[in-house]
C-alpha positions as CSV (number, residue, x, y, z in Angstrom):
1,M,-16.5,3.9,21.3
2,K,-12.8,5.1,21.3
3,I,-11.3,5.2,17.8
4,G,-7.8,5.4,16.3
5,L,-7.5,6.5,12.6
6,M,-4.7,5.3,10.3
7,G,-4.0,7.5,7.3
8,Y,-4.2,11.3,7.0
9,G,-4.3,11.9,3.2
10,K,-7.3,13.6,1.5
11,A,-9.7,10.8,2.5
12,G,-8.2,10.4,6.0
13,K,-8.7,14.1,6.7
14,A,-12.3,14.0,5.7
15,V,-12.9,10.8,7.7
16,A,-11.3,12.4,10.8
17,Q,-13.7,15.3,10.6
18,V,-16.7,13.0,10.4
19,L,-15.6,10.8,13.2
20,A,-14.5,13.7,15.5
21,N,-18.0,15.2,15.1
22,D,-20.0,12.0,15.5
23,P,-21.4,11.7,19.1
24,R,-21.3,7.9,19.0
25,Y,-17.5,8.0,18.7
26,Q,-14.4,9.5,20.4
27,L,-11.5,10.0,17.9
28,D,-8.5,9.7,20.2
29,W,-5.6,9.9,17.8
30,V,-4.6,9.8,14.1
31,M,-1.6,8.0,12.8
32,R,0.1,8.3,9.5
33,R,3.1,6.4,8.0
34,R,5.7,9.1,8.8
35,S,5.7,11.8,11.4
36,G,5.6,15.4,10.3
37,E,5.7,18.9,11.6
38,Q,2.0,19.1,12.2
39,A,1.3,18.0,15.8
40,H,-2.5,17.9,15.8
41,V,-5.4,17.1,13.5
42,E,-6.5,20.1,11.5
43,G,-9.3,21.9,13.3
44,Q,-9.1,19.4,16.2
45,P,-6.2,20.5,18.4
46,Q,-7.1,18.0,21.1
47,I,-6.4,15.0,18.8
48,P,-2.7,14.1,18.4
49,L,-1.3,13.2,15.0
50,V,1.7,10.8,15.1
51,G,3.9,8.8,12.8
52,L,3.7,5.0,12.7
53,E,7.2,4.2,11.4
54,G,9.6,3.8,14.3
55,L,6.9,4.0,16.9
56,D,6.6,1.3,19.6
57,L,2.9,0.7,18.8
58,G,2.4,-1.7,21.7
59,S,3.5,1.0,24.2
60,W,1.4,3.6,22.4
61,L,-1.7,1.4,22.6
62,N,-1.1,0.8,26.3
63,Q,-1.0,4.5,26.9
64,H,-3.7,5.4,24.3
65,P,-6.1,2.4,24.2
66,V,-8.9,2.3,21.6
67,D,-11.8,0.0,20.8
68,A,-11.4,0.1,17.1
69,I,-9.0,1.3,14.3
70,V,-10.2,2.7,11.0
71,D,-7.6,2.4,8.2
72,F,-7.4,4.8,5.3
73,S,-3.6,4.5,4.8
74,Q,-1.7,2.0,2.7
75,A,-2.0,-1.8,2.1
76,D,1.2,-2.8,3.9
77,S,0.3,-0.8,7.0
78,V,-1.7,-3.8,8.2
79,Y,1.5,-5.7,8.8
80,L,2.7,-3.0,11.1
81,Y,-0.3,-3.0,13.4
82,G,-2.0,-6.4,12.8
83,Q,-0.5,-8.4,15.6
84,E,-1.1,-5.7,18.2
85,L,-4.8,-5.6,17.2
86,R,-5.1,-9.4,17.4
87,R,-3.4,-9.4,20.8
88,R,-5.8,-6.8,22.2
89,G,-9.0,-7.8,20.3
90,I,-9.2,-4.3,18.8
91,M,-11.8,-4.0,15.9
92,L,-10.5,-3.0,12.4
93,V,-12.5,-1.2,9.7
94,S,-10.3,-1.1,6.6
95,A,-11.1,1.0,3.5
96,I,-7.9,0.1,1.6
97,S,-8.6,-0.4,-2.1
98,A,-5.2,-1.7,-3.2
99,Y,-5.0,-5.0,-1.1
100,E,-3.4,-7.9,-2.8
101,P,-4.5,-11.5,-2.1
102,Q,-1.8,-11.9,0.6
103,H,-3.1,-8.8,2.4
104,L,-6.7,-10.2,2.5
105,D,-5.4,-13.6,3.7
106,Y,-3.7,-11.7,6.6
107,L,-6.9,-9.9,7.4
108,R,-8.8,-13.2,7.4
109,E,-6.3,-14.6,9.9
110,M,-6.8,-11.5,12.1
111,G,-10.5,-12.4,12.1
112,Q,-9.7,-15.4,14.2
113,D,-9.0,-13.1,17.2
114,T,-10.9,-9.9,16.5
115,R,-13.6,-8.4,14.3
116,V,-12.3,-7.2,10.9
117,M,-14.2,-5.5,8.1
118,S,-12.5,-4.7,4.8
119,S,-14.0,-2.9,1.8
120,P,-12.3,-1.3,-1.2
121,N,-15.0,1.4,-1.1
122,I,-16.7,2.1,2.2
123,T,-19.4,4.4,1.1
124,L,-23.0,3.2,1.8
125,G,-24.1,4.2,-1.7
126,I,-21.5,2.2,-3.7
127,N,-22.2,-0.9,-1.6
128,F,-25.9,-0.6,-2.1
129,L,-25.2,-0.2,-5.9
130,L,-23.1,-3.4,-5.7
131,L,-26.0,-5.4,-4.1
132,A,-28.4,-4.1,-6.7
133,A,-26.0,-5.0,-9.5
134,K,-25.6,-8.5,-8.2
135,L,-29.4,-8.9,-8.0
136,L,-30.0,-7.7,-11.6
137,R,-27.1,-9.9,-12.9
138,G,-28.8,-12.9,-11.3
139,I,-32.2,-12.0,-12.8
140,A,-30.8,-11.3,-16.3
141,P,-27.5,-13.2,-16.9
142,F,-28.0,-12.7,-20.6
143,A,-27.6,-8.9,-20.5
144,D,-24.4,-7.2,-21.6
145,V,-22.7,-5.6,-18.7
146,E,-20.0,-2.8,-18.6
147,V,-18.4,-0.9,-15.7
148,V,-17.3,2.7,-16.1
149,E,-15.2,4.4,-13.4
150,Q,-14.1,8.1,-13.4
151,H,-11.7,9.7,-10.9
152,F,-9.4,12.7,-10.4
153,R,-6.7,13.2,-12.9
154,D,-3.8,12.0,-10.7
155,K,-5.3,8.7,-9.6
156,P,-2.8,6.2,-11.3
157,E,-4.4,2.8,-10.8
158,V,-7.7,1.3,-11.9
159,S,-10.3,1.9,-9.2
160,G,-10.3,-0.9,-6.6
161,T,-14.1,-0.4,-6.4
162,A,-14.5,-1.0,-10.1
163,R,-12.3,-4.1,-9.9
164,K,-14.5,-5.3,-7.0
165,I,-17.7,-4.7,-9.1
166,A,-16.3,-6.6,-12.1
167,E,-15.2,-9.5,-9.9
168,T,-18.5,-9.7,-8.1
169,L,-20.4,-9.7,-11.5
170,E,-17.9,-12.2,-13.0
171,L,-16.6,-9.8,-15.6
172,G,-13.1,-9.6,-17.1
173,G,-10.9,-6.6,-16.6
174,E,-11.6,-5.6,-20.3
175,R,-15.2,-4.8,-19.3
176,V,-14.0,-1.9,-17.1
177,T,-13.5,1.5,-18.7
178,S,-11.4,4.1,-16.7
179,L,-11.4,7.9,-17.2
180,R,-9.2,10.5,-15.4
181,V,-10.8,13.9,-15.6
182,G,-10.1,17.0,-13.5
183,G,-11.0,16.7,-9.8
184,I,-13.7,14.0,-9.9
185,V,-13.9,12.4,-6.4
186,G,-15.3,9.2,-7.7
187,H,-17.9,8.0,-10.2
188,H,-18.9,4.4,-10.8
189,E,-21.5,3.2,-13.2
190,V,-22.7,-0.3,-14.1
191,I,-24.5,-0.5,-17.4
192,F,-26.8,-3.4,-18.3
193,G,-27.7,-3.7,-22.0
194,F,-30.9,-5.5,-22.8
195,P,-32.3,-6.1,-26.3
196,H,-34.8,-3.3,-26.0
197,Q,-33.8,-1.3,-22.9
198,T,-30.8,-0.2,-20.9
199,V,-30.4,0.0,-17.1
200,R,-27.7,2.2,-15.5
201,L,-26.8,2.0,-11.9
202,I,-24.8,5.1,-10.9
203,H,-23.0,6.3,-7.8
204,D,-21.2,9.6,-7.4
205,S,-19.0,10.5,-4.4
206,I,-19.6,14.2,-4.1
207,R,-17.3,14.8,-1.1
208,R,-14.8,12.5,0.7
209,E,-16.8,12.9,3.9
210,A,-19.0,10.1,2.4
211,F,-16.1,7.7,3.4
212,G,-16.5,8.9,7.0
213,T,-20.2,8.2,7.2
214,G,-19.6,4.8,5.7
215,A,-16.9,4.1,8.3
216,A,-19.2,5.2,11.0
217,F,-21.9,2.8,9.8
218,A,-19.4,0.0,9.6
219,L,-18.1,0.6,13.1
220,Q,-21.6,0.5,14.5
221,E,-22.6,-2.7,12.7
222,L,-19.3,-4.5,13.3
223,A,-19.5,-3.9,17.0
224,Q,-22.6,-6.1,17.0
225,R,-20.9,-9.1,15.3
226,D,-18.8,-12.0,16.6
227,K,-15.1,-12.3,15.8
228,G,-14.5,-12.8,12.2
229,F,-13.7,-11.3,8.8
230,Y,-16.5,-9.4,7.1
231,S,-17.1,-7.5,4.0
232,F,-19.3,-4.3,3.8
233,D,-21.8,-6.6,2.0
234,D,-22.1,-8.8,5.0
235,L,-22.9,-5.8,7.3
236,L,-25.3,-4.2,4.8
237,L,-27.2,-7.4,4.1
238,E,-27.7,-8.1,7.8
239,K,-29.0,-4.5,8.2
240,I,-31.4,-5.0,5.2
241,R,-32.6,-8.3,6.5
242,T,-33.4,-6.7,9.9
243,Q,-35.3,-3.9,8.2
244,L,-37.3,-6.3,6.1
245,L,-38.3,-8.4,9.1
246,A,-39.3,-5.3,11.0
247,T,-41.6,-4.3,8.2
248,A,-43.0,-7.7,7.3
């Protein structure tokens, strides 16, 4: 499968390394918002790095066609490439955590013409944590629930993953506690307080390459779906369902 990557920040660089070394995929190019002096992906001189602003994306895709795009850039980038993906039926795996409702509406519209998966956190572990938290919340709706998120010192906004967890568990924003400490990549914890016991569901991102393995999983699963808009939950639940049937 031929892949194009949007975004070349800290996460994007880690994802590029994972995809470039995964035999299932061929990373053909990396695109960031603005062009710079660097002409190639770090450590991968055969993969070009180009700027999206001012680029005739339609012509670029004609010359450098791909089967899917993985987006680790910015929320508004989807408006720059969305129509071209719809026109060509190119799959999209998006890991943007700062989407507003209008961005998600746009992605759902894209799902009418191609396959789209969007998740504010694309790691396998955090999405498994989310499923487990939903299950426990359904079993014990009387429990007190709090969400704690910790990230690197310079991360300005509340974690999109923490917001997603709170939303899924029907918690208000006041039930999310944020800490900014040193160089923490990402820590999320859901605490269930029972009368005589406490359950903690914890996920730690140790290296940003975890985003790359999550993107690789999403690409593989999305390729087997029909056109439409999917969450990571949708892909993971189908995988779990298949595994359960195989072992039944």
